[in-house]
N, C-alpha and C positions, 0 to 999 in steps of 0.2 A: 406720468411726469416724474422726472428724477431730479433731486436737488444735487447740484454739483459743488457749490461753494457756500460756506457760511462765513460771513464777516462778523467776528465777535471780539469782544474785549474780555480778557481774563482779569478778574479783580481779586487781589489778595488782601484780606482785611483782618485786623486783630480785634477781637471782641471781648469785652468784659462780661463775665458771667455774673449777672446782677445779683445783688444781695437779696436774701429772702425777706418776707414781709412781717416776720414776727415782731419786729421792732418799729413798726410804722406809727405807733401811738405811744407817747411818753406821758406818764403820770408821776409827779414827784413833788416833794416839799409840801407846803401848805396848799394843797388842792390846785396845783398848776398842771395844765395839760397842753401838750403839743401834738398836732396831727400832721404827719408827713404824707398822707395818702393823696393829697391834691395840690400841694405846693411845697416849694423850697425857697427860702426858709419856711418852716412849718407854720400853720395857723394855730392860734390859741383856741383851746377848748374852754368854753365859759361855764359849763355846768358841772365841773368836777366836784364830787362830794367825797367826804371821808374824814376820818380822824387822823390828822397829820402826825408825824411825817410819813410820806409815801416814797417808795423808791424801786418797786418791782412791778412790772406789767408784762403782758403777753398778748399778741395779736394772732389772728389766723394767718398761717403761712401762705395761704392762697389768695385771700382777699385783703389782708392788712387791717381788717376790722378788729377793734378791741374786744378781747374775750373777758379778761378780769385783771385786777391790779391789787396791790396791797403794800404793806410795809411792816413796821415793827409791831403793830398790834392787831390789825384787822385785814380782812380780804373783802374786796368789793367786786360786784359784777359789772357788766358793760353798761348798765343803767345807773351806775354810781350808787347802788344800794348794798348794804352789808350782806355778804354771802353767808356768814356764820358768826354767831355771837362769841365764839371762843376767843379769848385774849391770847395773843401769840408771844408776847414778851420779847419782841425782836429789837434789833438795833436800828439806829436812824441813819448811819453812815451810808455813803453811796454803794459800797460793795459789801454791805452787811447782809443783804438778802438777794436771792436770785430765783427765777422760775425756770424749770427745765421740763420740756414736753417729754412724755414717755416715748421712746423710739418705737415706731410702728403703730402708734395709737394716737389718733388726733383728738381723743376725748379725755385722756388722763394727763395731768400735769403735777409736778412736784414743786412745792414752794419750800426752799431751804432758807433757814434763818439762823444767823449767828447770834445767840442770846447773851449779849454782853451784860445786859442790865441785871439778869438773875444769875449770871455766872454758871450757866448749866450746859454750855457747849453748843453744838450744832443740832438743831431739830429740823424736822420736815413734816409737811402735811400734804395729803394727796387731794387734788381738786378734780372732780369729775364734771366736765362742762355739759354733760347731758342731763344732769340733775336739775330739778326745779324748772321743768319745761324748757330746757335748753339755756337757761341763764347761769347754770353752773352751781355747784355746791361742794362743800368739803365732804370727802368720803367718810361715812361713819366708821369709827374705829381706827381711822388713819389720820388723826389730827395730833399735831405737836408731839411727834415721835422722836425719841433721842437717837441721833446718828452717831455722834462722837462727843465724849465728855472732856476731851483734852484741850478745850479752846477757851478756857477762862481768860477774860479780858482781851481775847484776840477776835475782833469782830470784822474780819474781812474774808470774802469768799469770791472765787472767780470760776467761770465756766467756759469750756471750749469743746468742740466736737472731736470725737475719736477719729483716727485716720480713715475709718470706714464711712465717715460722714453720716452715720446713723446714730451711734451711741454718743454719750456726752460725758466728759470728765468735769467734776467740780473739785476745786483745789483750795485748801486753806492751810493754816500753819499751826502747829502745836505750840502752846504757850510755854515759855521759858526753856525751849529746846531749839535745835536747828532742823526739826523734822517737818517737812511738807507732807500732808495727807491728801492723796488723790482717790476719789471715789468714782466708780464707773456706773452710769445709769444706762441700762439696756432694756430691751423689751421684756426681760424677765424680772427686772427690779434693780436694786442697788447692790453693788459688790465693792469690796475693798476694806480698809484702805491700802493703796500702794504707798509705801513710806520712802521718802528721799531725804537723807541727811546732808544738807548743804546750806551755805550762806550763813546769815547772821542768826544769833539767838535773840528771840524776842522776849522782852521783860518789861517791867514797869517803866524803866527809863528808855526803852527802845521799842515802843509800841507800833505795830503795823498800822498804816493809814490807808493804803490802797493796793489792790492787786489788779493787774490788767494783762490779758493775753494779747499778743499780736493776732490780727484776724486770721492768719494762716496757721496759728496755733504752735508755731515753732519757738516762740519766745514768751517768757513770763516776766513782767516787770513788777517789782514789789517796792513800795516806799515805806519808810519808817518815819513817823511823825517827828518833825524837827531834826531829822538826821539825813540819811542818804537814800538813794535808789539803787537797787541791784536788779540786773537783767540776767535771767537764766535761760539756758536752752531747755526746751520741753519736748518730750517724746510722746506724740499723740497716739502711738500704738501701745505703749507700755504704761503711760501715766507718770513716768519718772521725770523729776526735775533734775537738770544736769548740774555738775560741779563747776567750779571756776566761773562764777558770775562776773559780769562787768560792773564795777562799782562807780557810781556817779556821786562823788562826795560833796554833799551840801549840808548846811546846818539849818536850813529853813524850808525844807520840802514838807508839804502836808498831804493833800489828797490828789493833786492834779497831775495825772499821767495818762498818756494815751499813745498808741502807735498810729501811724497813718494807715489808710485802707490798703495800700500796697505793701505795707510792712517795712518800708525803707526808712521811715523817719520815726523818731521818738520825741514826744513833747512832754516837758516837765514844767509845771507851774510852781513857782516859789511863793512863800509868804511875801507879801508886798506887791504881787501881781505880775512880776516878770515871767514870761513864758519862753522857755528855751527849746530850741530844736536841735536834734542830733541826727547825723547821717549814719544809720545802722549798717550801711553798705560800704562805709569808709575803709574797712579792713580790720586792723588790730584794735584792741581796746583803747590804746592811746590815740590812734587816729580817729576813732569815734568820739572820744572826749574832746579832741582838738577841733572837731567839726561844729562845736557849739555856736549857735546863732541866737541872739535875742530877737524875737519877732514882734515884741511889743514892749517898749519901755513902760514899766508899771509904776504905780504911785509909790510914794514913800511910806505910806501907812503899812506897817508890818502885819497888821491884822487882816489885810486883804488877802484872800486866797480863793482858789477856784477849783472846780472839778471839770474834767474833760470827758467827752463821750463822742464817738463816731456816730453819725446819723445815717439813715438809709440813703441819703443823697450824697454820701461820700464826703461830707464836710465834717469837721470836728467842732462841736458846740462847747462853749466855755461858760459854765454857770458859776457866777461869782457868789461868794458867801452872802446868803440872804439877810443876814443881820445888818449888812451895810448897803448892799445893792440888790436890785431886783432885775438885773439886766443879764442877757446872754450874748456873748460875743461869738463870732464865727471865724474859724480858719477855713477859708473858702477852697483853697487848693492844697490840702495837707500833704499831697505826694510831692509837691514842688519844693526845691531847695531854697533855704534862706527866706528872704523877704518876699520871694515870689509865691510863698504859701498864702499870702494876702490875709492877714488877720484884720478883722473889722470889729470894733467894739460896739456894744449896745445895739445889736441888730434886732433883738427881741426884748421888749419890756414886759416882764411878767406881772400879772395882777397881784400875786402874793409872794411871800417870802419862800425861799428854798429851804430855810432852816438847816443849812449845811447838808442838804440831801439832794441827790441826783439819781438818775436811772442807772440800773445795772443789768446788762444783758450777756448772753452767751456771745462772745466776741466773734465767733464764726459767722454770725448773721451778716457781718460786714466784710466778709472775705471777698476778694476780687480776683479769682483765677481768670486767666484769659485763654482763649482758643482762637485758632486761625480758620477762617472760612475762605475758600477759593471757589469762584463760580464765574460762569460766562454771563456778563452783565448785558451783552447785546448779541443777538443772533438772528437767524433767518427762520421763517416758518418752515415746519417740517424737517428741520435739521436737528441734530443731536447736540444738546448742551450738557455741560458737566458741572456738578456741584459736589463739594467735598468739605468736610470739617475734621479737624484734628481730634484725636481721642481726648475726651474729658474724663478725669479721674472719677471713678464710681458711677459713671453714667450707665444706664441700663438700656438705652435705646435712643435712636435719632430718627425723627419723623419730619419729612419735608412736605409741606402743603404747597403745591406748585402754583396755586392761584387760578387754576383752570379746572377745579373739581377733581384733580388727580393728587393722590398722596403716595409718596414713595418712602420706603424705609431703608436706612443704612447710612453709614458714614460717607461713602462715595457712591453717588447716584448719577444717572443720566435721565434726560427728559427731552421730549420733542413737543413743541407747541404747534398746533395745526392752523392757527390763525395769528395774524399780526396784532400788535397792541402792547400795552404796558401791563405787566403782571407783578403782583406782590407775592414773593416767595417767603414762607414762614417756616423756619427750622425750629422744632421743639426738641429740646434735649431732656430726656426723662431720667429720673433717679428713683431709688427705692424709698428714701426718707425725705429728700429735699423736694421742694416745689419745682415743677417743670420750669425750664428756662427757655425763653423764646427769643429768636434772632430773626429780624425781617430784612429782606433785600428786595430791590426792584430790578426787574429784568425787562428790557425793551426788545420786542420781536418785530423785525422788519418783514414786509410782505415780499413774496417771491413772484416773479412773472407767472401769470395764469394763461395757459394756452387753450385755444378753441379748436385746434386741429383734431380730426378723427384719427383713430389708430390706423385706418387704411382707407383708400379710395381707388378709383380706376381712371384710366385714360384710354381713349379710342385711338386707333391707328390714324396717323397723319393729322393728329390734333395736338392740343396743348392743354395744360391745366395750371391754374394759379393756386399756389399753396400759400395761404395767409395764416401765420401762426396765431394771430388774434391777441397776442400778449402786449400789454403796454409796458415798455421797458426803455432803458437808456441806450442799449446796444443789442445787436443781433449778429450771430455768426451761424451761417448754414454750412452743412457738410459740402456744399458746392463751392464754398468760398464767398458767397454773397453776404452782404452785411445790411440787408434791408428787412423790413418786417415781413414782406411777401416776396415770393420768387415765382417765375414762370418756367415750367418744365414741359418737355416734349416727349419724354420717354418714361417707361415704367422703371421702378427701382425703390430703394430704401433711402429716405432723406431724413436728416435730423437738423434741428435748430437749437441753438443755445442763446438764451436771452438773459440780460443782466439788468437788475433794477436796484440802484443804490447799494451795490456791493453784494446783492443776493442773486444768485444765478440758478436757473433750472433748464432742463433739456427735454425736448419732445421728439419722438421718432414717428414717422408715418411711412407706410408701405403703399406705393402706387402700383396697381396691377394693370396689365394690359387687357382691354376688352376688344373682342372681335366685332366685325361689322354687324353681325346678327345680335349683338348684345350679350353674347356668352363668352365667359373667360374659360381658361382651361380647367377641367374638372375630371374627377375619377368616375368611370362608369361601372365600378365595382365597389360594393361596401360590405362590411362584415359586422352586423349589429350584435356582437357578443358581450357587450358591456365592459370591454377592456379599455375604453376611452380612446381607442384608435380607430378612425374611419367607421364609427358606429352609425352615422347618419348619411343620408343622400341629399345633395344639393348641387346646383350648377355653378357654385363659386360665390364667394362673398361679394364680388363686385357686380353681380348680375342684378339689374333692376326688374325683379320679378313682380308681375301683376297677378299671375295665377299659375299654380302648378297642380296637375292631376296625374296620378299614377294608376295604371291598370295592370291586372294580372294577364296571363296569356289567354284567358277565356274572355277578356274584355270587361271583366268586372272591376269597377272602381274601388281601389283599396286605400287611396289617400287623396285629399284635396286641401289646398291652402291658398288664401289670398295674402298671406303674411310673408314678406320677403325673408324674415328672420327664421320662421318656422321651417324645419327640415323633417323629412320622413325618417322615422326611427326603426323601420322594418317591422312594424306591428299593424295588425288589422283588427280593429275593435279590441284593443288591449291584448290581443293574442299574437304570438310570434308568427310572422308570415313564413311560408315555406321557402326553402332554397330554390332558386330558379331565375328566369329572365322576366323582367317587368318592363312595361312600356310607359313613357311619360309624354305629356304634352304640356309645354310651358309657354305662357304668353309673357313677353318681355319687351322692354323699350330698347331699341337699338341705338347706335351711335349717332344716328340722324334724328333721334327723338320720335321715331316711328314705332308703332306697335308691330311686333313680330310674333309668329307662332313657331316654336321650335319643337321638334319631335325627336325621340331617340329611345334607346333601351338602356337599362341598368341591370346588372347581375347582383343578386343577393346571395351571399355565401355564409353558411353557418359552420 
């Protein structure tokens, strides 16, 4: 059976490459916990323990389960128990601490802390999650190590992935200079700093309050307490912070800044509670500043302030200062312009104060790159369907599970389904350092007409034969021009029929051979059993209704006998080659009148 036509629909779809799961659990403030693994908005975690304030946590990139968390003084495991008794002397602000997984190693993590309290700069500790029976522990001899001493009174730090999507940059700012310091964390350890002289000079009267990268890592926003926000370009390949920042001149910004997941919007929260949105794609700096929209008229109390953080669900969460409120608002559609971003106040009521603390993550966890998937969503059984995905940066492989126990590798693949039905196709995009990304699609396969015609049959002289294709279909077309399921024919020949069912067509060909009155069709009385696949066996034709065939040598010795119509003589006698010469056969067959006939003749074997 041959498939002639496939009715299918080509679907072109844009897919977001979902965020990783390292930020699926948030622990912050005075023992507040949010879990994004099962709901959005997230559910509260009631059993958080620790010596507040807390603002750094990390989850498994594959499962989203909490691994450990910490803050300015202690580190705690996933059972909310102290991991190590060492006092870390860290800051309490949102971006004062950050956890960075060691690239290429799912067991080692760096906890970076900006030690504002003791004015000793940036320190780090190494956490090995395999210690203490898998509950994690601080690596002996690698606790509270000094990374950079130039950060007195500068307690802000931010993280973003390198352009290779494996390594990680952490960036902070030197005190009383215009120098940004970028450190690179690789599988080999920590290197740097890369120093960039740009932007404002931080001092006692111009203290930094928040650093935030855009999820794609191309922008770095920095706020100075009670002053303004500056947005810089950032080079993920070199770690350099660019010159000529965009200045957002305010007199009452504190900590609240965040980019949208698609990097197109910047949100800034002022003292007093107003949240402003800016369109970062508006063009020039003046056009960006002119795009300002207030998305929530805030209260008049100037002490109100908030911190902003993108969540795994692509919403921005707004944590108000816990000394006044214990509520978290949500910007539901942060990629949308203006009021369409849909800010809602008091979506989550926290059990405890935030104490001016919120979570800090590598912002790349929330990056939303897109890819295009093109595929045949509907097709016919046994026909070729096409599936394709655009190249994804730093991807190492593309694996398609076709939903029928077949897996195909590659960006552009084809596949045939041998049965009709609905199949779920799962594309898995693989990376060296990132968790695999899965995209699922549904493919509907329609049945094709199934024929019951044999490949050949016979017809007797002065007779007829009915050819019934047997297929259930909407329409039929025979090579004779007939358009019925069956046709009546009176002569030998080659006939074909095409059947169509719901847009899926298939074709069958049948050979009708002429049978003589004695039941024998034309045949060759010479055969050459030399194993070349040509005329290697002797028979009286495929259309002969043989009941029995016996072959004798010239001395009358029986050399072959069969009651099987399909079985033919292969020129052997008891597994040995028969000699060249003339042999005699006797065949009992059914003639065209359904009578038993005995037919005799000779056949010549040649080697």
